[in-house]
N, C-alpha and C positions, 0 to 999 in steps of 0.2 A: 267679747273680744275687746281688747284695749288698743286704742290708736295712739302711737307715740306722738309727742309734741311736734316732731319734725313733719309728720303727715297731716297736721291740722292747719287751718287758716291762721294768719297772724292774729295775735291778740289772746290766744289761748296760752295759759301759763304752765301747762303741764299736760300729761297724757289724759285721755278721756275714753270712756266706754264708747263703742261705735254708736250705740243708741240706748235710750232709756224710755220707759213708758210708765205712766201712772193713770189711775182713774179716780174720780171723786164725784161727790154728790153736792149740788147746790140747791138750797131751799129758799123760800121767801126771806128777804132781809139779808141774805148772805151774798157775798161777791168775791171774786178774785181781783184784788187791787192792782192798779197799774204797776207794771214791772216790765223789764226787758232782759233778754238773755243774748248770748253771742251765737246761738244756734237757731236754725229754723225750728219751729214747733208746729207739728201737725195735730190739729184738734179733731176728735172723733165724737160723734153723737151716738149714745147707746140706748137711752130710754128716757121717757118722761116728756116734759114740755120744752119748747124751744129756748135756746140760750143765745144771748147776744154777746158777741166778742167785739169789743171796741178797739180799733187799732189806730195809732198815730204814728206815721212813718217819720223818718229822719228829717224830711222837709216840712213837717207839720201838717201833712195832708191826712184827713180823717177818713176811715172806711169802717164799715160794719159787716161782720159775718153773722148770719143767722144759722145756727146749727139746729137741726130738727128734722122731723120725719116728713114734712110736707113740701115736696118739690114745687107744687103749684103756688105755694105762698113764698117762694124764694129761699126756702131753707135747704141746707145741704147736710149730708151725713159726715163730711169731713172737709177741712180747709186748712191751709197753711198760713201761719204768721211768720213773716220773714225775720231773720236775725236782725237785732238792733232796733226793731220797732217797739214802741211802748204799747202795751195792751192790757185790757181788763175784761172781765166777763161777769154777766149777771143774767138772771132769768128774764125772759121776755115778760112784760107786765101781764099779770093774771096767772102766770105759771105757778105750779105747786112744787115741782122738783125737776131737775135735769141730772141725769147720770152721764158724764162725759169723760173723755180721756185725752191725754196728750202724749205724743211720741216726739222725742227730741233727738236730733242727730247733727253733729256729734253729741253724745250723751250729756244730760244735765249734770251740772256741778255748781254748787253754791258760789264758787269762785267766779262764775260767769253770770251771776244773777245780780240785778240791781232793782230794788224796790223804789218806787217814785216818792220823792219828797213833794208833798202837795204844793207848797209855795214855789219851789223851783220849777216844777213841771208846768204849773199854771202861768208862771212868769214867762216861761219859754214859749208856751203856746196859749196866749190869752184868749184866743177865739174859742178854745175848747175848755175854758176854765170851769164852767158849770159842771160838765161831765167829769172833769178831773177832780173837782171838790167832792163830788158824789161818790167817786170810786177810788179814793185814796184814804189812808188811815192817819195821815198826819204829815 
């Protein structure tokens, strides 16, 4: 289903799918670099070891989501990252792999995607600069 631009929140430059979904595998040394999008993104844990999703909101507040199978360890099977937040993901230390997925609504479009500039993001949020330097590519 395609949503017309008139039915979307401000900031969207054109029509979007109602929702999109992907799944992907992260292994040691791999990470999803800091980025942000204009839609909420729901993360899902499918298999493997826990995944850490690092979130910096528009006010610079940091939070961490632990996706994984152990509720007793504070892990969850799914969690939402709000539109406009910067976020990155990596395996929890010691993990071998994580199979996770993301559902985005309104649907993902590269026109709504911004990859973080290491220097700019660290300059904006200096108290998180160590994490930003580790989870950006330049």
